[in-house]
Z-matrix of the N, CA and C atoms (Angstrom, degrees):
N
C 1 1.464
C 2 1.540 1 109.96
N 3 1.296 2 114.92 1 154.26
C 4 1.477 3 119.68 2 -179.34
C 5 1.525 4 109.57 3 -72.74
N 6 1.313 5 115.50 4 156.07
C 7 1.466 6 122.36 5 179.12
C 8 1.536 7 109.38 6 -85.44
N 9 1.326 8 117.57 7 56.31
C 10 1.468 9 121.01 8 -177.84
C 11 1.531 10 109.24 9 -59.23
N 12 1.337 11 114.95 10 130.65
C 13 1.433 12 119.64 11 177.26
C 14 1.489 13 114.59 12 86.33
N 15 1.343 14 118.05 13 -11.95
C 16 1.462 15 119.53 14 179.15
C 17 1.527 16 109.10 15 -76.95
N 18 1.288 17 114.95 16 141.39
C 19 1.460 18 120.63 17 -176.44
C 20 1.524 19 111.14 18 -82.57
N 21 1.347 20 116.64 19 100.16
C 22 1.439 21 120.11 20 -177.70
C 23 1.540 22 111.15 21 -72.94
N 24 1.308 23 116.59 22 -11.54
C 25 1.484 24 118.52 23 -179.27
C 26 1.536 25 111.22 24 -65.91
N 27 1.322 26 116.53 25 -13.86
C 28 1.467 27 119.44 26 175.08
C 29 1.525 28 112.03 27 -58.61
N 30 1.328 29 115.69 28 -19.97
C 31 1.462 30 120.57 29 -178.89
C 32 1.519 31 112.35 30 -91.25
N 33 1.328 32 115.62 31 -3.34
C 34 1.455 33 119.78 32 177.84
C 35 1.512 34 113.84 33 71.81
N 36 1.338 35 117.06 34 29.89
C 37 1.449 36 121.54 35 177.90
C 38 1.517 37 108.77 36 -124.37
N 39 1.363 38 115.94 37 158.14
C 40 1.460 39 120.30 38 179.55
C 41 1.524 40 109.54 39 -81.52
N 42 1.352 41 114.81 40 169.15
C 43 1.436 42 121.28 41 176.79
C 44 1.532 43 110.51 42 -62.31
N 45 1.313 44 115.11 43 -38.70
C 46 1.459 45 121.17 44 179.35
C 47 1.520 46 111.07 45 -62.55
N 48 1.324 47 117.10 46 -43.14
C 49 1.463 48 120.97 47 177.70
C 50 1.540 49 110.54 48 -65.15
N 51 1.297 50 116.00 49 -42.17
C 52 1.473 51 120.37 50 179.19
C 53 1.541 52 110.39 51 -62.78
N 54 1.331 53 115.69 52 -46.61
C 55 1.469 54 119.87 53 -179.39
C 56 1.519 55 110.68 54 -63.15
N 57 1.310 56 117.77 55 -36.01
C 58 1.480 57 121.05 56 178.28
C 59 1.513 58 111.15 57 -65.02
N 60 1.313 59 117.35 58 -42.21
C 61 1.468 60 121.24 59 178.36
C 62 1.521 61 110.39 60 -64.16
N 63 1.316 62 117.09 61 -43.93
C 64 1.458 63 120.53 62 178.82
C 65 1.522 64 109.78 63 -61.35
N 66 1.334 65 117.38 64 -43.43
C 67 1.439 66 121.20 65 178.77
C 68 1.522 67 112.63 66 -61.89
N 69 1.343 68 117.54 67 -37.63
C 70 1.442 69 120.64 68 179.08
C 71 1.521 70 111.23 69 -65.99
N 72 1.321 71 117.04 70 -39.86
C 73 1.472 72 120.61 71 177.44
C 74 1.540 73 110.62 72 -64.95
N 75 1.325 74 117.68 73 -42.46
C 76 1.455 75 121.35 74 178.68
C 77 1.517 76 111.29 75 -62.65
N 78 1.343 77 116.70 76 -47.40
C 79 1.471 78 120.39 77 179.64
C 80 1.505 79 110.77 78 -61.45
N 81 1.302 80 117.09 79 -40.75
C 82 1.482 81 121.74 80 -178.39
C 83 1.528 82 108.57 81 -63.86
N 84 1.327 83 117.49 82 -46.47
C 85 1.464 84 121.22 83 -179.76
C 86 1.528 85 111.63 84 -61.03
N 87 1.302 86 117.84 85 -44.41
C 88 1.467 87 121.66 86 -179.44
C 89 1.512 88 111.82 87 -67.37
N 90 1.328 89 115.84 88 -45.46
C 91 1.479 90 120.05 89 -176.86
C 92 1.516 91 112.00 90 -69.01
N 93 1.335 92 117.26 91 -47.95
C 94 1.465 93 120.13 92 -177.64
C 95 1.522 94 111.50 93 -68.27
N 96 1.316 95 118.59 94 -34.52
C 97 1.452 96 121.10 95 176.12
C 98 1.505 97 111.84 96 -59.44
N 99 1.348 98 115.22 97 -45.48
C 100 1.473 99 121.41 98 178.11
C 101 1.518 100 111.40 99 -67.97
N 102 1.322 101 115.33 100 -46.60
C 103 1.475 102 120.86 101 -174.93
C 104 1.522 103 111.72 102 -65.28
N 105 1.327 104 117.89 103 -36.54
C 106 1.473 105 121.72 104 -173.45
C 107 1.520 106 112.44 105 -105.75
N 108 1.304 107 118.16 106 25.92
C 109 1.456 108 122.90 107 174.43
C 110 1.530 109 112.47 108 55.38
N 111 1.310 110 117.16 109 39.01
C 112 1.440 111 121.78 110 175.70
C 113 1.498 112 116.30 111 79.23
N 114 1.322 113 117.66 112 13.07
C 115 1.501 114 120.24 113 178.22
C 116 1.512 115 108.76 114 -64.26
N 117 1.340 116 117.50 115 141.22
C 118 1.461 117 121.10 116 178.96
C 119 1.540 118 111.32 117 -56.72
N 120 1.328 119 114.24 118 146.89
C 121 1.476 120 120.08 119 -179.73
C 122 1.535 121 107.57 120 -108.38
N 123 1.334 122 115.04 121 126.36
C 124 1.467 123 119.87 122 -175.77
C 125 1.523 124 111.13 123 -68.72
N 126 1.317 125 114.13 124 142.46
C 127 1.463 126 120.14 125 177.16
C 128 1.533 127 110.71 126 -56.90
N 129 1.332 128 114.89 127 -36.61
C 130 1.465 129 119.26 128 -177.92
C 131 1.534 130 111.16 129 -60.01
N 132 1.329 131 118.33 130 -34.38
C 133 1.447 132 121.51 131 178.51
C 134 1.522 133 110.67 132 -63.73
N 135 1.315 134 116.70 133 -42.22
C 136 1.466 135 120.70 134 179.83
C 137 1.543 136 110.50 135 -70.22
N 138 1.314 137 115.20 136 -39.75
C 139 1.453 138 119.40 137 178.17
C 140 1.536 139 112.21 138 -59.91
N 141 1.345 140 115.63 139 -40.58
C 142 1.452 141 120.02 140 179.20
C 143 1.521 142 112.27 141 -63.73
N 144 1.339 143 117.77 142 -33.76
C 145 1.476 144 120.56 143 175.69
C 146 1.521 145 111.63 144 -58.73
N 147 1.330 146 114.42 145 -36.37
C 148 1.449 147 120.07 146 -174.67
C 149 1.532 148 112.01 147 -84.49
N 150 1.326 149 116.03 148 -42.27
C 151 1.479 150 121.82 149 -173.09
C 152 1.524 151 113.43 150 -82.83
N 153 1.319 152 118.40 151 -5.09
C 154 1.469 153 118.05 152 178.84
C 155 1.526 154 112.20 153 -66.23
N 156 1.334 155 116.90 154 -25.77
C 157 1.459 156 121.39 155 177.33
C 158 1.547 157 114.11 156 -123.64
N 159 1.338 158 115.52 157 -13.68
C 160 1.458 159 119.29 158 -178.28
C 161 1.528 160 108.55 159 -130.36
N 162 1.325 161 116.71 160 138.67
C 163 1.450 162 120.67 161 -174.30
C 164 1.529 163 112.87 162 -124.54
N 165 1.354 164 116.82 163 16.86
C 166 1.441 165 121.00 164 -179.86
C 167 1.535 166 110.44 165 -68.84
N 168 1.309 167 115.92 166 134.39
C 169 1.458 168 121.47 167 178.06
C 170 1.528 169 110.00 168 -63.93
N 171 1.301 170 116.45 169 139.68
C 172 1.475 171 123.99 170 177.84
C 173 1.514 172 113.45 171 74.42
N 174 1.303 173 119.18 172 -5.14
C 175 1.464 174 120.49 173 178.64
C 176 1.546 175 111.00 174 -64.51
N 177 1.329 176 119.68 175 -43.02
C 178 1.479 177 118.22 176 176.77
C 179 1.528 178 114.58 177 -55.33
N 180 1.344 179 116.59 178 -43.80
C 181 1.448 180 120.05 179 179.56
C 182 1.514 181 111.58 180 -63.49
N 183 1.332 182 116.83 181 -40.08
C 184 1.450 183 122.06 182 179.40
C 185 1.547 184 110.42 183 -62.78
N 186 1.302 185 115.82 184 -49.30
C 187 1.475 186 121.54 185 -177.97
C 188 1.528 187 111.03 186 -64.42
N 189 1.328 188 116.93 187 -44.74
C 190 1.465 189 120.72 188 -178.54
C 191 1.532 190 110.10 189 -63.78
N 192 1.324 191 117.71 190 -40.79
C 193 1.439 192 120.51 191 179.22
C 194 1.530 193 111.63 192 -65.38
N 195 1.338 194 117.00 193 -38.53
C 196 1.456 195 119.68 194 177.92
C 197 1.534 196 109.86 195 -68.66
N 198 1.317 197 116.82 196 -38.11
C 199 1.468 198 120.39 197 176.12
C 200 1.538 199 111.13 198 -60.60
N 201 1.324 200 116.17 199 -39.76
C 202 1.470 201 121.22 200 176.65
C 203 1.523 202 110.59 201 -57.09
N 204 1.347 203 116.22 202 -46.21
C 205 1.440 204 120.91 203 -178.04
C 206 1.515 205 111.92 204 -64.06
N 207 1.337 206 118.52 205 -41.99
C 208 1.473 207 121.57 206 -178.45
C 209 1.502 208 110.95 207 -73.55
N 210 1.321 209 118.84 208 -34.48
C 211 1.475 210 120.09 209 176.33
C 212 1.535 211 109.70 210 -62.27
N 213 1.310 212 116.35 211 -33.77
C 214 1.454 213 120.81 212 178.70
C 215 1.527 214 112.06 213 -74.49
N 216 1.330 215 117.83 214 -52.74
C 217 1.450 216 120.90 215 -172.94
C 218 1.520 217 113.59 216 -77.01
N 219 1.336 218 117.11 217 -30.79
C 220 1.439 219 119.94 218 -176.93
C 221 1.521 220 113.07 219 -96.75
N 222 1.349 221 116.59 220 -41.85
C 223 1.447 222 120.36 221 -173.25
C 224 1.546 223 113.59 222 -105.05
N 225 1.321 224 116.83 223 -11.70
C 226 1.446 225 119.37 224 179.11
C 227 1.519 226 114.96 225 75.12
N 228 1.350 227 115.05 226 26.58
C 229 1.473 228 120.52 227 178.39
C 230 1.530 229 109.73 228 -113.64
N 231 1.321 230 115.05 229 142.02
C 232 1.474 231 119.70 230 167.32
C 233 1.496 232 107.30 231 -94.25
N 234 1.312 233 117.35 232 127.74
C 235 1.446 234 122.99 233 176.17
C 236 1.543 235 106.50 234 -94.57
N 237 1.332 236 113.57 235 95.55
C 238 1.473 237 120.29 236 -173.24
C 239 1.521 238 110.14 237 -87.17
N 240 1.326 239 115.19 238 134.36
C 241 1.476 240 120.95 239 177.11
C 242 1.528 241 108.34 240 -92.93
N 243 1.332 242 114.91 241 131.31
C 244 1.458 243 121.93 242 175.73
C 245 1.530 244 109.56 243 -117.49
N 246 1.330 245 116.26 244 146.25
C 247 1.439 246 120.91 245 174.86
C 248 1.560 247 106.67 246 -105.19
N 249 1.322 248 115.64 247 122.06
C 250 1.447 249 121.01 248 -173.39
C 251 1.551 250 110.45 249 -62.82
N 252 1.324 251 115.16 250 127.15
C 253 1.459 252 119.41 251 177.62
C 254 1.504 253 110.12 252 -91.34
N 255 1.322 254 116.23 253 156.42
C 256 1.450 255 123.33 254 178.12
C 257 1.525 256 110.02 255 -107.54
N 258 1.307 257 118.42 256 149.98
C 259 1.482 258 119.37 257 172.63
C 260 1.517 259 110.54 258 -53.64
N 261 1.327 260 116.45 259 144.58
C 262 1.482 261 119.88 260 -175.83
C 263 1.507 262 112.65 261 -58.42
N 264 1.320 263 118.41 262 -32.83
C 265 1.462 264 120.98 263 -177.25
C 266 1.538 265 111.38 264 -72.98
N 267 1.331 266 117.26 265 -16.43
C 268 1.475 267 120.40 266 -177.44
C 269 1.517 268 113.38 267 -115.75
N 270 1.302 269 117.40 268 -5.04
C 271 1.463 270 120.72 269 -172.83
C 272 1.533 271 112.48 270 -62.04
N 273 1.309 272 116.80 271 -35.44
C 274 1.487 273 118.96 272 -179.50
C 275 1.501 274 113.67 273 -73.47
N 276 1.340 275 116.40 274 -35.67
C 277 1.457 276 120.31 275 -174.32
C 278 1.499 277 113.36 276 -85.99
N 279 1.327 278 117.93 277 -25.90
C 280 1.447 279 121.16 278 -173.83
C 281 1.503 280 116.38 279 -110.83
N 282 1.351 281 116.18 280 -13.37
C 283 1.477 282 118.56 281 -176.56
C 284 1.511 283 112.31 282 -58.76
N 285 1.325 284 116.03 283 -39.58
C 286 1.474 285 119.26 284 -176.75
C 287 1.529 286 111.40 285 -72.47
N 288 1.328 287 117.10 286 -17.37
C 289 1.462 288 120.05 287 -179.74
C 290 1.526 289 112.04 288 -90.36
N 291 1.329 290 116.62 289 -11.65
C 292 1.462 291 120.40 290 -174.11
C 293 1.532 292 109.13 291 -90.89
N 294 1.326 293 116.37 292 119.25
C 295 1.473 294 119.30 293 -178.65
C 296 1.525 295 109.16 294 -76.92
N 297 1.329 296 113.84 295 161.23
C 298 1.483 297 120.44 296 -179.22
C 299 1.514 298 108.57 297 -60.91
N 300 1.331 299 118.45 298 -43.23
C 301 1.473 300 121.17 299 -178.82
C 302 1.519 301 111.29 300 -61.12
N 303 1.324 302 116.67 301 -43.15
C 304 1.459 303 120.74 302 -179.47
C 305 1.526 304 111.66 303 -64.77
N 306 1.338 305 117.45 304 -28.71
C 307 1.464 306 120.22 305 -173.02
C 308 1.515 307 113.27 306 -85.87
N 309 1.336 308 117.88 307 -13.23
C 310 1.467 309 122.16 308 -175.35
C 311 1.521 310 111.80 309 -92.65
N 312 1.327 311 114.68 310 139.98
C 313 1.462 312 120.73 311 172.36
C 314 1.521 313 108.01 312 -149.79
N 315 1.352 314 114.57 313 171.54
C 316 1.442 315 119.52 314 -176.14
C 317 1.525 316 111.18 315 -133.66
N 318 1.322 317 116.71 316 146.49
C 319 1.459 318 123.69 317 171.81
C 320 1.521 319 107.57 318 -128.86
N 321 1.345 320 115.27 319 158.85
C 322 1.456 321 120.46 320 174.41
C 323 1.524 322 109.88 321 -106.71
N 324 1.310 323 117.54 322 129.58
C 325 1.447 324 121.72 323 176.42
C 326 1.517 325 109.01 324 -126.09
N 327 1.311 326 116.22 325 139.97
C 328 1.472 327 119.82 326 179.92
C 329 1.512 328 112.16 327 -68.35
N 330 1.322 329 115.80 328 143.20
C 331 1.438 330 122.17 329 177.24
C 332 1.518 331 112.99 330 -95.15
N 333 1.356 332 115.57 331 1.87
C 334 1.478 333 119.59 332 177.85
C 335 1.532 334 110.08 333 -68.41
N 336 1.312 335 117.27 334 149.00
C 337 1.471 336 119.63 335 173.08
C 338 1.541 337 108.78 336 -59.04
N 339 1.311 338 117.84 337 148.66
C 340 1.465 339 121.97 338 -175.47
C 341 1.513 340 114.93 339 -52.74
N 342 1.369 341 116.53 340 -39.48
C 343 1.465 342 119.79 341 -177.07
C 344 1.550 343 110.45 342 -69.45
N 345 1.347 344 117.33 343 -39.15
C 346 1.448 345 119.59 344 178.71
C 347 1.540 346 110.72 345 -71.60
N 348 1.329 347 115.59 346 -38.56
C 349 1.476 348 119.39 347 179.15
C 350 1.542 349 109.93 348 -60.99
N 351 1.332 350 116.78 349 -44.14
C 352 1.450 351 120.89 350 -178.01
C 353 1.539 352 109.69 351 -66.19
N 354 1.332 353 116.44 352 -37.49
C 355 1.467 354 120.11 353 -174.89
C 356 1.521 355 112.93 354 -76.85
N 357 1.334 356 117.75 355 -38.65
C 358 1.463 357 120.01 356 -170.95
C 359 1.536 358 115.24 357 -111.80
N 360 1.327 359 118.08 358 -15.02
C 361 1.445 360 119.60 359 -173.63
C 362 1.536 361 111.97 360 -115.62
N 363 1.313 362 118.71 361 -41.99
C 364 1.439 363 120.85 362 -174.74
C 365 1.534 364 111.30 363 -61.45
N 366 1.325 365 115.18 364 130.34
C 367 1.449 366 121.44 365 175.28
C 368 1.520 367 109.01 366 -88.27
N 369 1.310 368 117.27 367 117.44
C 370 1.471 369 121.64 368 -177.66
C 371 1.508 370 111.62 369 -57.59
N 372 1.338 371 116.43 370 -27.85
C 373 1.474 372 119.15 371 -177.86
C 374 1.521 373 113.79 372 -74.60
N 375 1.337 374 116.41 373 -16.83
C 376 1.470 375 119.75 374 -179.93
C 377 1.536 376 112.34 375 -120.49
N 378 1.319 377 117.19 376 -0.72
C 379 1.483 378 119.63 377 -176.82
C 380 1.538 379 111.54 378 -63.27
N 381 1.310 380 117.85 379 -22.71
C 382 1.459 381 120.36 380 -179.43
C 383 1.514 382 111.53 381 -58.44
N 384 1.343 383 118.66 382 -31.92
C 385 1.439 384 121.66 383 -178.42
C 386 1.529 385 111.20 384 -66.51
N 387 1.320 386 116.51 385 -30.77
C 388 1.438 387 120.56 386 176.96
C 389 1.527 388 110.75 387 -63.98
N 390 1.332 389 115.53 388 -43.39
C 391 1.472 390 120.45 389 177.51
C 392 1.511 391 111.62 390 -65.70
N 393 1.331 392 116.91 391 -43.11
C 394 1.456 393 121.52 392 178.46
C 395 1.525 394 110.81 393 -60.99
N 396 1.318 395 115.54 394 -44.84
C 397 1.498 396 121.29 395 178.95
C 398 1.527 397 109.76 396 -59.37
N 399 1.326 398 115.89 397 -45.55
C 400 1.454 399 120.45 398 -176.31
C 401 1.542 400 110.77 399 -64.12
N 402 1.327 401 116.01 400 -41.18
C 403 1.476 402 120.52 401 179.35
C 404 1.528 403 111.04 402 -64.45
N 405 1.330 404 116.44 403 -45.17
C 406 1.463 405 119.04 404 -178.82
C 407 1.507 406 111.86 405 -65.15
N 408 1.348 407 118.09 406 -43.48
C 409 1.467 408 120.43 407 177.48
C 410 1.519 409 110.81 408 -60.48
N 411 1.318 410 115.56 409 -41.44
C 412 1.465 411 120.06 410 -179.37
C 413 1.522 412 111.81 411 -62.10
N 414 1.347 413 116.77 412 -43.09
C 415 1.462 414 121.27 413 179.42
C 416 1.514 415 109.59 414 -61.11
N 417 1.327 416 117.32 415 -47.58
C 418 1.452 417 120.83 416 -177.11
C 419 1.547 418 109.77 417 -67.22
N 420 1.322 419 115.63 418 -39.57
C 421 1.471 420 119.71 419 178.74
C 422 1.507 421 110.96 420 -60.32
N 423 1.339 422 118.23 421 -45.20
C 424 1.452 423 122.19 422 179.20
C 425 1.523 424 112.62 423 -66.23
N 426 1.316 425 116.19 424 -22.98
C 427 1.470 426 120.46 425 176.68
C 428 1.504 427 112.41 426 -83.32
N 429 1.308 428 116.97 427 3.62
C 430 1.459 429 121.17 428 179.77
C 431 1.517 430 113.40 429 95.96
N 432 1.326 431 117.41 430 14.97
C 433 1.448 432 121.85 431 178.16
C 434 1.507 433 114.10 432 92.03
N 435 1.340 434 116.94 433 0.01
C 436 1.445 435 121.39 434 -178.50
C 437 1.526 436 109.20 435 -155.56
N 438 1.326 437 115.59 436 134.03
C 439 1.481 438 118.42 437 -175.64
C 440 1.520 439 110.06 438 -145.38
N 441 1.338 440 119.40 439 138.95
C 442 1.470 441 122.07 440 176.22
C 443 1.538 442 109.40 441 -61.84
N 444 1.297 443 115.99 442 145.93
C 445 1.476 444 120.91 443 -179.68
C 446 1.528 445 110.98 444 -55.14
N 447 1.346 446 116.28 445 -42.05
C 448 1.450 447 120.43 446 -178.32
C 449 1.544 448 111.52 447 -62.84
N 450 1.315 449 115.96 448 -39.50
C 451 1.483 450 119.88 449 179.98
C 452 1.524 451 111.10 450 -69.41
N 453 1.369 452 116.48 451 -37.40
C 454 1.461 453 119.41 452 179.54
C 455 1.519 454 109.75 453 -64.20
N 456 1.336 455 116.88 454 -45.75
C 457 1.465 456 118.77 455 179.68
C 458 1.528 457 111.88 456 -67.58
N 459 1.319 458 115.93 457 -28.39
C 460 1.484 459 118.00 458 174.98
C 461 1.501 460 111.22 459 -63.14
N 462 1.335 461 115.89 460 -41.18
C 463 1.462 462 120.71 461 176.67
C 464 1.536 463 111.92 462 -65.94
N 465 1.321 464 115.44 463 -40.54
C 466 1.471 465 119.47 464 -179.43
C 467 1.529 466 110.20 465 -69.72
N 468 1.328 467 117.15 466 -34.60
C 469 1.456 468 119.11 467 178.24
C 470 1.535 469 111.90 468 -60.86
N 471 1.303 470 116.11 469 -31.45
C 472 1.455 471 121.34 470 177.83
C 473 1.522 472 111.51 471 -65.59
N 474 1.355 473 115.76 472 -20.80
C 475 1.450 474 121.57 473 176.88
C 476 1.525 475 110.65 474 -104.04
N 477 1.335 476 114.83 475 20.32
C 478 1.472 477 122.13 476 177.55
C 479 1.496 478 113.40 477 63.05
N 480 1.356 479 116.39 478 33.62
C 481 1.465 480 121.90 479 176.10
C 482 1.540 481 107.73 480 -115.98
N 483 1.320 482 115.54 481 125.10
C 484 1.470 483 121.24 482 -175.03
C 485 1.520 484 110.83 483 -121.51
N 486 1.358 485 115.66 484 144.70
C 487 1.447 486 119.82 485 178.91
C 488 1.518 487 112.76 486 -69.71
N 489 1.341 488 116.87 487 -11.12
C 490 1.450 489 120.56 488 179.66
C 491 1.523 490 111.99 489 -99.34
N 492 1.343 491 115.21 490 -0.21
C 493 1.470 492 119.15 491 -177.16
C 494 1.523 493 109.79 492 -84.50
N 495 1.314 494 116.05 493 117.97
C 496 1.459 495 121.27 494 -176.97
C 497 1.499 496 113.82 495 -102.82
N 498 1.340 497 117.76 496 -6.60
C 499 1.448 498 119.78 497 -175.31
C 500 1.539 499 111.43 498 -141.17
N 501 1.325 500 114.94 499 50.05
C 502 1.479 501 118.52 500 176.17
C 503 1.536 502 108.21 501 -61.76
N 504 1.337 503 117.80 502 138.15
C 505 1.490 504 119.09 503 -174.97
C 506 1.519 505 114.51 504 -58.90
N 507 1.351 506 117.74 505 -22.24
C 508 1.453 507 118.70 506 -178.81
C 509 1.540 508 110.35 507 -113.77
N 510 1.340 509 118.37 508 -46.70
C 511 1.442 510 121.34 509 -173.18
C 512 1.539 511 112.27 510 -90.70
N 513 1.294 512 118.19 511 -13.26
C 514 1.467 513 119.87 512 -176.22
C 515 1.509 514 109.00 513 73.47
N 516 1.364 515 117.88 514 -124.79
C 517 1.444 516 122.92 515 177.27
C 518 1.516 517 108.38 516 -79.01
N 519 1.321 518 116.17 517 109.59
C 520 1.484 519 119.29 518 -173.40
C 521 1.533 520 111.71 519 -65.89
N 522 1.328 521 116.44 520 -37.51
C 523 1.442 522 120.36 521 179.76
C 524 1.550 523 109.91 522 -63.67
N 525 1.309 524 117.15 523 -39.15
C 526 1.454 525 120.56 524 179.85
C 527 1.535 526 110.39 525 -71.19
N 528 1.338 527 116.74 526 -33.04
C 529 1.471 528 121.32 527 176.70
C 530 1.525 529 109.23 528 -62.57
N 531 1.337 530 115.43 529 -40.30
C 532 1.482 531 119.26 530 178.70
C 533 1.527 532 110.21 531 -69.34
N 534 1.303 533 117.20 532 -38.65
C 535 1.462 534 121.15 533 -179.85
C 536 1.529 535 110.63 534 -65.23
N 537 1.342 536 117.13 535 -32.52
C 538 1.460 537 120.51 536 177.27
C 539 1.520 538 110.99 537 -60.92
N 540 1.325 539 117.64 538 -35.82
C 541 1.464 540 121.48 539 178.70
C 542 1.531 541 110.49 540 -65.93
N 543 1.313 542 116.17 541 -27.69
C 544 1.466 543 120.07 542 176.15
C 545 1.541 544 109.63 543 -72.33
N 546 1.321 545 115.26 544 -43.36
C 547 1.476 546 121.70 545 178.31
C 548 1.520 547 110.92 546 -63.22
N 549 1.323 548 115.62 547 -37.08
C 550 1.482 549 120.50 548 -179.31
C 551 1.521 550 112.12 549 -80.30
N 552 1.330 551 115.76 550 -5.45
C 553 1.477 552 122.49 551 175.75
C 554 1.545 553 113.26 552 72.13
N 555 1.312 554 115.15 553 27.67
C 556 1.466 555 118.46 554 166.50
C 557 1.528 556 108.54 555 -80.20
N 558 1.336 557 116.50 556 -34.14
C 559 1.448 558 124.32 557 179.20
C 560 1.507 559 110.38 558 -126.96
N 561 1.332 560 116.36 559 160.30
C 562 1.459 561 121.24 560 167.28
C 563 1.528 562 108.10 561 -136.88
N 564 1.312 563 115.39 562 149.43
C 565 1.479 564 121.28 563 -179.44
C 566 1.525 565 108.01 564 -101.82
N 567 1.334 566 113.63 565 144.13
C 568 1.470 567 120.33 566 -178.90
C 569 1.527 568 107.92 567 -138.83
N 570 1.319 569 116.44 568 127.78
C 571 1.468 570 121.30 569 175.44
C 572 1.508 571 108.56 570 -97.59
N 573 1.328 572 116.52 571 120.81
C 574 1.471 573 121.58 572 -176.35
C 575 1.516 574 108.61 573 -116.28
N 576 1.324 575 116.06 574 128.56
C 577 1.448 576 122.43 575 177.15
C 578 1.527 577 110.46 576 -79.63
N 579 1.307 578 116.53 577 130.67
C 580 1.460 579 121.53 578 179.55
C 581 1.539 580 110.34 579 -136.54
N 582 1.310 581 115.96 580 176.47
C 583 1.473 582 120.26 581 -179.80
C 584 1.513 583 114.11 582 -60.35
N 585 1.334 584 116.44 583 -25.10
C 586 1.468 585 120.88 584 -178.48
C 587 1.520 586 111.86 585 -103.11
N 588 1.342 587 116.03 586 14.54
C 589 1.455 588 119.74 587 178.99
C 590 1.534 589 111.31 588 110.24
N 591 1.342 590 115.67 589 -166.30
C 592 1.446 591 120.97 590 -179.00
C 593 1.512 592 112.51 591 -82.20
N 594 1.318 593 116.74 592 139.60
C 595 1.462 594 122.54 593 176.00
C 596 1.502 595 108.15 594 -124.74
N 597 1.341 596 116.31 595 131.75
C 598 1.478 597 121.21 596 175.00
C 599 1.510 598 109.77 597 -89.45
N 600 1.318 599 115.78 598 130.04
C 601 1.475 600 122.08 599 176.72
C 602 1.519 601 109.02 600 -115.60
N 603 1.334 602 114.65 601 143.06
C 604 1.464 603 120.07 602 168.53
C 605 1.527 604 106.61 603 -103.33
N 606 1.349 605 114.60 604 134.12
C 607 1.465 606 120.45 605 -174.64
C 608 1.506 607 108.49 606 -133.76
N 609 1.319 608 116.83 607 146.80
C 610 1.479 609 119.65 608 178.14
C 611 1.514 610 109.76 609 -63.15
N 612 1.321 611 116.46 610 132.46
C 613 1.491 612 121.53 611 177.45
C 614 1.498 613 109.62 612 -100.99
N 615 1.317 614 116.47 613 -176.21
C 616 1.451 615 120.23 614 -170.32
C 617 1.526 616 114.79 615 -61.29
N 618 1.304 617 117.52 616 -30.12
C 619 1.460 618 118.90 617 -176.71
C 620 1.538 619 110.68 618 -72.56
N 621 1.315 620 116.24 619 -36.27
C 622 1.467 621 119.68 620 178.12
C 623 1.531 622 111.27 621 -72.70
N 624 1.326 623 115.68 622 -24.58
C 625 1.466 624 119.51 623 -179.42
C 626 1.540 625 111.73 624 -90.01
N 627 1.319 626 116.44 625 -7.32
C 628 1.457 627 120.31 626 179.14
C 629 1.540 628 110.82 627 -63.64
N 630 1.301 629 116.35 628 143.03
C 631 1.467 630 122.21 629 -172.17
C 632 1.503 631 117.06 630 -42.09
N 633 1.348 632 119.56 631 -61.26
C 634 1.463 633 120.47 632 -174.97
C 635 1.549 634 113.65 633 -57.83
N 636 1.341 635 117.86 634 -42.95
C 637 1.432 636 121.64 635 179.47
C 638 1.500 637 111.34 636 -68.33
N 639 1.316 638 115.81 637 -48.94
C 640 1.457 639 120.75 638 -177.89
C 641 1.519 640 110.79 639 -60.12
N 642 1.314 641 118.13 640 -43.00
C 643 1.455 642 122.31 641 -179.53
C 644 1.538 643 111.20 642 -62.12
N 645 1.336 644 116.99 643 -41.95
C 646 1.456 645 121.86 644 179.86
C 647 1.520 646 110.55 645 -64.43
N 648 1.313 647 116.78 646 -42.66
C 649 1.466 648 120.59 647 -179.72
C 650 1.543 649 110.39 648 -63.38
N 651 1.335 650 116.53 649 -45.51
C 652 1.449 651 119.89 650 -178.86
C 653 1.544 652 110.54 651 -64.86
N 654 1.336 653 116.34 652 -38.32
C 655 1.457 654 119.77 653 179.34
C 656 1.538 655 110.29 654 -65.66
N 657 1.316 656 116.23 655 -40.89
C 658 1.467 657 122.64 656 -179.09
C 659 1.543 658 109.41 657 -64.77
N 660 1.307 659 117.48 658 -46.13
C 661 1.459 660 121.83 659 -178.55
C 662 1.524 661 110.19 660 -65.47
N 663 1.333 662 115.85 661 -42.29
C 664 1.448 663 121.47 662 178.19
C 665 1.526 664 111.26 663 -59.68
N 666 1.329 665 116.81 664 -41.42
C 667 1.446 666 121.64 665 179.09
C 668 1.507 667 111.17 666 -65.00
N 669 1.328 668 117.33 667 -42.86
C 670 1.472 669 121.26 668 -179.93
C 671 1.546 670 110.57 669 -63.08
N 672 1.342 671 116.58 670 -41.90
C 673 1.431 672 119.38 671 179.36
C 674 1.525 673 112.27 672 -66.82
N 675 1.333 674 116.54 673 -34.60
C 676 1.452 675 120.81 674 177.78
C 677 1.539 676 109.84 675 -67.33
N 678 1.338 677 115.06 676 -45.99
C 679 1.474 678 120.04 677 179.93
C 680 1.538 679 110.62 678 -61.50
N 681 1.344 680 115.30 679 -39.13
C 682 1.477 681 119.10 680 -178.72
C 683 1.511 682 110.99 681 -67.48
N 684 1.324 683 117.09 682 -39.04
C 685 1.454 684 122.23 683 -178.99
C 686 1.526 685 111.54 684 -66.39
N 687 1.325 686 115.57 685 -31.14
C 688 1.489 687 121.11 686 -178.28
C 689 1.517 688 112.50 687 -79.42
N 690 1.344 689 117.18 688 -16.71
C 691 1.446 690 119.63 689 -177.73
C 692 1.533 691 112.85 690 -78.46
């Protein structure tokens, strides 16, 4: 939420300077979200926009919070903060080395009701990726949140999706479509050393574990299990 009523003059800057910084953060969020196919934007990137000319302590937090408020009231977007998760095999050894700033990122989600969003915002030419994302997250969720790469592709092969397919009529290069989910932080890849060599695992990342997505996946799986039991 915005810092409504808070005295920004404590930072020694004018209202015009403050508004310019807020505008820069908003433009960066909108542009980078579109340019990078919705990949999360690191807090450090936003902080650098602010601190390149201003070095007041707590100013980045103030500006980012005000940008959140304006993105909501003016543009209808929620600027959601995510904390970057680590692969389970590395979470114990690296968690203490990961700073708070490094672990934070932001995504933009529409505040429109789902029916209006689907009717007026969703591009039919790219909606297939939403379905693909949902299927992949569901498979990994049912596997306990982590699945070997070989097992994931085995499941996808049953849906006629192959890691060697470079020209799927809808997804194009299927392997690249899966890699995009890693970049968007729905999934993360983890290489684990074992007695038989290295094994690649796909694991749910912070975006897939975020409340709205996680709740929809659980609801969908629950409905499928109910329908199957009734048959």
